[in-house]
C-alpha positions as CSV (number, residue, x, y, z in Angstrom):
1,M,19.6,61.5,-1.0
2,S,16.5,59.2,-1.1
3,A,16.5,55.7,0.6
4,K,17.1,52.8,-1.8
5,K,13.9,51.3,-2.9
6,P,13.6,47.7,-1.7
7,K,13.8,45.1,-4.4
8,G,10.4,43.7,-5.3
9,L,9.6,40.3,-3.8
10,T,9.6,37.2,-6.1
11,Y,7.9,33.9,-5.7
12,K,11.4,32.4,-5.2
13,D,12.1,34.9,-2.3
14,A,9.1,33.4,-0.7
15,G,10.4,29.9,-1.0
16,V,8.9,28.6,-4.3
17,D,11.1,28.1,-7.4
18,I,8.7,27.4,-10.3
19,H,11.7,26.9,-12.6
20,A,12.8,24.0,-10.4
21,G,9.3,22.5,-10.7
22,D,9.6,22.6,-14.6
23,A,12.8,20.7,-14.5
24,I,11.3,18.0,-12.1
25,A,8.3,17.6,-14.4
26,E,10.7,17.0,-17.3
27,N,12.5,14.3,-15.4
28,I,9.4,12.7,-14.2
29,G,8.0,12.4,-17.7
30,G,10.7,10.2,-18.9
31,M,10.4,7.9,-16.0
32,A,6.6,7.7,-16.2
33,K,6.6,6.6,-19.9
34,S,8.3,3.3,-18.9
35,T,5.0,2.4,-17.2
36,Y,2.7,3.1,-20.2
37,G,0.6,0.6,-22.1
38,P,-1.3,1.2,-25.3
39,E,-4.2,2.7,-23.5
40,V,-2.4,5.8,-22.3
41,M,-2.9,9.0,-24.5
42,G,-0.5,11.8,-24.3
43,G,1.9,11.9,-21.4
44,V,2.9,13.7,-18.1
45,G,2.6,17.5,-18.5
46,G,-1.0,18.1,-19.4
47,F,-3.7,19.3,-17.1
48,A,-5.0,15.7,-16.8
49,G,-4.1,12.2,-17.9
50,L,-6.0,10.2,-20.5
51,F,-6.6,6.5,-20.4
52,N,-8.6,5.0,-23.3
53,L,-10.9,2.1,-22.2
54,G,-11.8,1.5,-26.0
55,G,-15.1,0.9,-27.8
56,E,-15.8,-2.4,-26.3
57,V,-13.5,-2.0,-23.3
58,K,-10.9,-4.4,-24.7
59,L,-7.8,-3.5,-22.6
60,F,-4.4,-5.3,-23.2
61,R,-5.2,-7.0,-19.9
62,G,-8.3,-8.6,-21.4
63,G,-11.8,-7.7,-22.4
64,Y,-14.7,-6.7,-20.1
65,K,-18.4,-7.1,-20.8
66,D,-19.6,-5.1,-17.9
67,P,-16.6,-3.2,-16.4
68,V,-16.7,-1.4,-13.1
69,L,-14.0,1.1,-12.3
70,V,-12.5,0.9,-8.8
71,A,-10.7,4.0,-7.2
72,C,-8.5,4.2,-4.1
73,T,-6.5,6.8,-2.4
74,D,-4.0,6.7,0.5
75,G,-0.6,8.0,1.7
76,V,2.5,6.6,3.4
77,G,2.0,8.1,6.9
78,T,4.8,8.7,9.5
79,K,7.0,6.1,7.8
80,L,8.1,9.2,5.8
81,K,9.8,10.4,9.1
82,I,12.3,7.5,8.8
83,A,13.0,8.5,5.2
84,F,13.7,12.1,6.4
85,M,16.0,10.9,9.2
86,M,18.0,8.6,6.9
87,G,18.0,10.9,3.8
88,K,16.9,7.9,1.8
89,H,13.8,8.5,-0.5
90,D,13.8,5.9,-3.3
91,T,11.6,3.3,-1.5
92,V,8.7,5.2,0.0
93,G,7.3,5.7,-3.5
94,I,6.7,1.9,-3.6
95,D,4.8,2.2,-0.3
96,L,2.7,4.9,-1.8
97,V,1.6,2.7,-4.8
98,A,1.2,-0.3,-2.5
99,M,-1.2,1.3,-0.1
100,S,-3.7,2.0,-2.9
101,V,-3.2,-0.9,-5.1
102,N,-3.5,-3.4,-2.3
103,D,-6.8,-1.8,-1.4
104,L,-8.0,-2.1,-4.9
105,V,-7.1,-5.6,-5.7
106,V,-9.0,-7.0,-2.7
107,Q,-12.1,-6.1,-4.7
108,G,-10.9,-8.3,-7.5
109,A,-9.8,-5.4,-9.6
110,Q,-6.8,-5.0,-11.8
111,P,-4.9,-1.7,-11.4
112,L,-5.0,0.5,-14.5
113,F,-3.3,3.8,-13.7
114,F,-1.9,5.7,-10.8
115,L,-1.4,9.4,-10.0
116,D,0.7,10.9,-7.2
117,Y,0.9,14.2,-5.3
118,I,4.0,15.4,-3.5
119,G,4.0,18.3,-1.2
120,M,7.3,19.7,0.1
121,A,8.8,22.9,1.6
122,K,11.0,23.5,-1.4
123,K,11.2,21.5,-4.7
124,D,14.2,19.5,-4.6
125,P,14.9,17.8,-8.0
126,R,17.2,15.2,-6.4
127,V,14.6,14.1,-3.8
128,C,11.8,14.3,-6.3
129,E,13.6,12.1,-8.6
130,Q,14.1,9.5,-5.9
131,L,10.5,9.6,-4.7
132,V,9.2,9.2,-8.4
133,K,11.7,6.4,-8.9
134,G,9.9,4.5,-6.2
135,V,6.5,5.2,-7.6
136,V,7.6,4.0,-11.0
137,E,9.0,0.8,-9.4
138,G,5.7,0.3,-7.6
139,C,3.8,0.8,-10.9
140,H,5.9,-1.7,-12.6
141,Q,5.2,-4.2,-9.8
142,S,1.5,-3.5,-10.0
143,R,1.5,-3.5,-13.8
144,C,-0.2,-0.1,-14.0
145,S,0.6,3.2,-15.6
146,L,1.8,6.2,-13.9
147,L,-0.5,8.6,-15.6
148,G,0.5,11.9,-14.0
149,G,0.8,13.7,-10.7
150,E,1.4,17.0,-8.9
151,T,4.3,18.5,-7.1
152,A,3.6,21.5,-4.8
153,S,6.1,23.7,-3.0
154,L,4.6,24.8,0.3
155,P,7.4,26.5,2.5
156,D,4.8,27.7,5.1
157,L,3.3,24.2,5.6
158,Y,6.3,21.8,5.7
159,A,9.6,22.0,7.5
160,P,12.8,22.2,5.4
161,G,13.7,18.7,4.1
162,E,10.2,17.3,4.7
163,Y,7.4,16.4,2.4
164,D,4.1,14.4,2.2
165,L,2.8,11.9,-0.4
166,A,-0.6,11.0,-1.6
167,G,-1.5,8.5,-4.2
168,F,-4.5,7.7,-6.3
169,C,-5.2,4.5,-8.2
170,V,-8.0,3.5,-10.6
171,G,-8.6,-0.1,-11.6
172,V,-11.3,-2.2,-13.4
173,V,-13.2,-5.4,-12.5
174,E,-15.9,-7.3,-14.3
175,K,-19.0,-6.6,-12.4
176,A,-19.8,-10.4,-12.0
177,K,-16.4,-10.9,-10.5
178,I,-16.3,-8.3,-7.8
179,V,-15.0,-9.9,-4.6
180,D,-17.3,-8.7,-1.9
181,G,-17.5,-11.3,0.8
182,G,-21.1,-12.1,0.2
183,K,-20.5,-15.8,-0.3
184,V,-18.6,-16.5,3.0
185,T,-20.0,-19.3,5.1
186,P,-19.1,-21.2,8.2
187,G,-16.4,-23.7,7.6
188,D,-14.5,-21.5,5.1
189,V,-10.7,-21.1,6.0
190,V,-8.6,-18.0,6.1
191,I,-5.3,-17.9,4.2
192,G,-2.8,-15.3,5.4
193,I,-0.5,-13.9,2.8
194,H,2.8,-12.9,4.5
195,S,3.9,-9.2,4.9
196,T,7.4,-7.9,4.5
197,G,7.4,-6.2,7.9
198,L,5.5,-3.2,9.1
199,H,4.5,-2.1,5.7
200,S,3.2,1.4,6.2
201,N,1.3,1.3,9.4
202,G,2.0,1.7,13.1
203,Y,5.1,3.9,12.7
204,S,4.2,6.4,15.3
205,L,4.2,3.5,17.9
206,A,7.2,1.9,16.4
207,R,9.3,5.1,16.5
208,K,8.2,5.9,20.1
209,A,9.2,2.3,21.2
210,L,12.3,1.8,19.3
211,L,13.9,5.2,19.0
212,E,12.5,7.0,22.2
213,R,12.2,4.3,24.8
214,A,14.9,1.9,23.7
215,G,17.2,4.5,22.3
216,L,18.1,2.5,19.2
217,K,19.9,4.2,16.2
218,L,18.7,3.8,12.7
219,D,22.2,3.1,11.4
220,G,22.8,0.6,14.2
221,H,23.0,-3.2,13.2
222,V,20.3,-5.3,15.0
223,A,21.2,-9.0,15.3
224,E,17.6,-10.2,15.5
225,L,16.9,-8.4,12.1
226,G,20.1,-9.2,10.4
227,R,20.5,-5.6,9.2
228,T,20.3,-2.0,10.5
229,L,17.1,-0.8,12.1
230,G,16.7,1.8,9.4
231,E,16.9,-0.7,6.6
232,E,14.2,-2.8,8.3
233,L,11.9,0.2,8.9
234,L,12.3,1.3,5.2
235,E,11.5,-2.1,3.9
236,P,8.7,-1.4,1.2
237,T,5.2,-2.5,1.6
238,K,4.6,-5.7,-0.4
239,I,2.4,-5.3,-3.5
240,Y,0.1,-8.2,-3.9
241,A,-1.4,-7.5,-7.3
242,D,0.3,-10.1,-9.4
243,A,-0.2,-12.9,-6.8
244,V,-3.8,-12.0,-6.4
245,R,-4.2,-11.7,-10.2
246,D,-2.9,-15.3,-10.6
247,V,-5.3,-16.7,-8.0
248,L,-8.3,-15.0,-9.5
249,A,-7.3,-16.3,-12.9
250,H,-7.1,-19.8,-11.7
251,Y,-10.3,-19.5,-9.4
252,T,-12.7,-17.2,-11.2
253,V,-15.8,-18.5,-9.4
254,K,-17.0,-16.2,-6.5
255,E,-17.7,-19.4,-4.5
256,I,-13.9,-20.0,-4.3
257,V,-12.3,-16.7,-3.7
258,K,-14.9,-15.4,-1.4
259,A,-13.2,-12.5,0.4
260,L,-9.9,-10.5,0.4
261,A,-8.8,-8.1,3.1
262,N,-5.8,-5.7,3.0
263,I,-4.3,-5.7,6.5
264,T,-3.3,-2.1,7.2
265,G,-4.1,0.2,10.2
266,S,-6.2,-1.6,12.8
267,G,-4.6,-5.0,11.9
268,L,-6.3,-8.4,11.5
269,P,-9.2,-7.6,13.9
270,G,-10.1,-4.3,12.3
271,N,-9.8,-5.3,8.6
272,I,-11.0,-8.8,8.2
273,P,-14.6,-8.0,9.4
274,R,-14.9,-5.2,6.8
275,T,-15.1,-8.0,4.1
276,L,-17.5,-10.5,5.8
277,P,-21.3,-10.6,6.1
278,A,-23.0,-10.3,9.6
279,G,-23.3,-13.4,11.7
280,H,-19.7,-14.6,11.3
281,V,-16.7,-15.0,13.5
282,V,-13.2,-15.6,12.3
283,R,-10.9,-17.4,14.6
284,I,-7.2,-16.7,13.9
285,R,-4.7,-19.2,15.3
286,K,-1.4,-17.7,16.5
287,G,1.7,-19.8,15.6
288,T,0.3,-20.7,12.2
289,W,2.7,-18.1,10.4
290,P,6.1,-16.7,11.1
291,V,5.9,-13.3,12.8
292,P,8.8,-11.1,11.6
293,P,11.3,-10.2,14.5
294,I,10.6,-6.5,14.2
295,F,7.2,-7.0,15.9
296,D,8.9,-8.7,18.9
297,L,11.4,-5.9,19.1
298,I,8.7,-3.3,19.2
299,Q,6.6,-5.2,21.7
300,K,9.6,-5.7,24.2
301,A,11.0,-2.1,23.7
302,G,7.5,-0.5,24.3
303,E,6.1,-3.1,26.7
304,V,3.1,-3.2,24.4
305,E,0.2,-5.5,25.1
306,D,-0.6,-8.3,22.7
307,A,-4.0,-6.9,21.9
308,E,-2.5,-3.5,21.1
309,M,0.1,-5.1,18.8
310,Y,-2.7,-6.8,16.9
311,D,-4.8,-3.7,16.7
312,T,-1.9,-1.7,15.4
313,F,0.3,-3.8,13.2
314,N,-0.2,-6.4,10.6
315,M,2.0,-8.9,12.7
316,G,3.3,-10.6,9.6
317,I,0.1,-10.9,7.5
318,G,-0.3,-8.4,4.8
319,M,-3.5,-9.7,3.2
320,T,-6.1,-12.3,4.0
321,L,-8.1,-14.5,1.6
322,V,-11.2,-16.6,2.5
323,C,-12.1,-19.7,0.6
324,P,-13.4,-23.2,1.0
325,E,-11.1,-25.6,3.0
326,F,-11.1,-27.9,-0.2
327,N,-9.2,-25.3,-2.2
328,A,-7.0,-23.8,0.5
329,N,-3.8,-25.7,-0.1
330,A,-3.9,-25.2,-3.9
331,I,-4.4,-21.5,-3.5
332,V,-1.5,-21.3,-1.0
333,K,0.6,-22.9,-3.7
334,T,-0.5,-20.6,-6.4
335,L,0.4,-17.7,-4.2
336,Q,3.8,-19.0,-3.4
337,D,4.4,-19.6,-7.1
338,G,3.5,-16.0,-7.6
339,G,6.1,-14.8,-5.2
340,C,4.0,-14.6,-2.0
341,K,4.5,-16.8,1.0
342,A,1.2,-17.8,2.6
343,S,-0.3,-20.0,5.4
344,I,-3.7,-21.2,6.4
345,I,-4.1,-19.1,9.7
346,G,-7.8,-19.5,10.7
347,A,-11.4,-20.4,9.9
348,V,-14.8,-18.9,9.7
349,E,-17.5,-19.9,12.3
350,A,-21.1,-18.9,12.8
351,A,-21.7,-16.2,15.4
352,P,-24.1,-17.0,18.3
353,D,-26.4,-14.3,17.0
354,P,-27.1,-14.3,13.2
355,G,-27.5,-10.5,13.3
356,E,-24.2,-9.9,15.1
357,E,-21.6,-7.9,13.3
358,A,-18.7,-9.9,11.9
359,S,-15.6,-10.1,14.2
360,V,-12.2,-11.5,14.6
361,T,-10.9,-13.6,17.6
362,I,-7.1,-14.3,17.9
363,E,-6.3,-17.2,20.0
């Protein structure tokens, strides 16, 4: 009697269920359509998304004489570890959109469309639906279309129940209205637009300080935070697209909104200089804005030095704007009317050496 022939391997045996992927794509298509404007041609499911700029580039957001496309890409980082631990996946998609859109709007651009990439050990329709729900919400907040994406099943790369996200955003700006920092001069002031907490940076340090050193639990209520630690750590990144759009609509001259910086990894000292010409120093004054309690909690739990905190976290400022002092209070009001709290947090000075690279001093 001959031995029974082994059953032939299938892709599903190796950990990849392509039929589950088909079901996920069908569900995502319906959610994505809620973000479409008249420029979107076709829908999710093709090999690429189509976005019609029009003959004279007359978008429903307005016309452009000399349009420049602006593109950004980013991920969420180890904030995803918190989502894995809590089994909550419906907010990190907002973070994904925010990380690209906030980079895009500091150039003065309007977001047009977004694409996402989800890589996971095994395609889970429930988790995918939650992830895309967050992405769709982020696109609604940004007023851009979710044009498409990709979901990959990679069982040899990711641990069961884990995934990674990447996002890609394309926007447009009139060439003459690109915000590039070139008009910044000594005497200008810095407006800080408040963050909603950690946003999506510094989570490796935050987890080590709060979960490992302090032994805090994600489901434990923290009095200083007014909620559980997990709820605080999953607070989505603030999307500044609408507020910045309102400011630029009121102050279209480059001599007014001179520079914008998205405060992500490397904090205020690392991000503001990227938007300034050489020969300038920005002096940031502590105490001019409220620092959310999560940062004090991290600093105490990990005995983290002040300089390390400011180099790692946003410390309560998610975006900065440089403008003449004369316009600062009016711009703060416009931001607040657009749903973003803001404060005047510093000023621009001339560096001792005109050729010196731009820098930030926090006092």
